[in-house]
C-alpha positions in Angstrom: 124.2 -8.8 -204.9 126.9 -6.5 -203.5 125.1 -6.4 -200.2 124.9 -10.2 -200.0 128.6 -10.4 -200.9 129.4 -7.8 -198.3 127.3 -9.5 -195.6 128.4 -13.1 -196.3 131.8 -12.5 -197.9 130.7 -14.5 -200.9 132.6 -13.9 -204.1 132.3 -15.6 -207.4 135.4 -17.7 -206.5 133.9 -18.7 -203.2 130.6 -19.5 -204.8 132.3 -21.8 -207.3 134.2 -23.5 -204.5 131.0 -23.9 -202.5 129.2 -25.4 -205.5 132.1 -27.8 -206.1 132.1 -28.9 -202.5 128.3 -29.3 -202.5 128.6 -31.5 -205.7 131.3 -33.6 -204.1 129.2 -34.1 -200.9 126.2 -35.0 -203.1 128.3 -37.6 -204.9 129.6 -39.0 -201.5 126.0 -39.2 -200.2 124.8 -41.0 -203.3 127.7 -43.5 -203.0 127.0 -44.0 -199.3 123.3 -44.6 -200.0 124.3 -47.3 -202.5 126.6 -48.9 -199.9 123.9 -48.7 -197.3 121.4 -50.4 -199.6 123.9 -53.2 -200.4 124.6 -53.7 -196.7 120.9 -53.8 -196.0 120.4 -56.5 -198.6 123.3 -58.5 -197.2 121.8 -58.2 -193.7 118.4 -59.4 -195.0 120.0 -62.4 -196.7 122.0 -63.3 -193.6 118.9 -63.1 -191.4 117.1 -65.4 -193.8 120.0 -67.9 -193.5 120.0 -67.6 -189.7 116.3 -68.2 -189.5 116.7 -71.3 -191.8 119.5 -72.6 -189.7 117.6 -72.2 -186.5 114.7 -74.1 -187.9 117.0 -76.9 -189.0 118.6 -76.9 -185.5 115.2 -77.3 -183.9 114.4 -80.1 -186.3 117.7 -81.9 -185.5 117.2 -81.5 -181.7 113.7 -82.9 -182.0 115.0 -85.9 -184.0 117.7 -86.5 -181.3 115.0 -86.5 -178.6 113.0 -89.0 -180.6 116.1 -91.3 -181.0 116.8 -91.5 -177.3 115.5 -94.7 -175.8 113.0 -94.1 -173.0 114.3 -97.0 -170.9 117.7 -95.4 -170.2 117.9 -93.4 -167.1 119.5 -90.0 -167.0 122.9 -89.7 -165.3 121.2 -88.0 -162.3 118.9 -91.1 -161.9 121.7 -93.7 -162.2 123.1 -95.1 -159.0 126.8 -94.8 -158.7 128.9 -97.9 -159.2 129.9 -99.9 -156.1 133.5 -98.7 -156.0 132.4 -95.1 -155.1 
């Protein structure tokens, strides 16, 4: 033990401080893991909402296409009025 203390400069006080610092780091890591899990769940929920909204948007776009009368020409196909 004296050799280890001499080689690494570890004393009982230093050992206690290191143990306290390690315990604090472990608590921080545990807290961060919880936060990461919460953020991951929020991200999964948001992606679900985005996917649902994209599907609804495609549905609305298809409905609009179906509502457009086929006999109306597009603006590019229209001839300009005589005053041009």
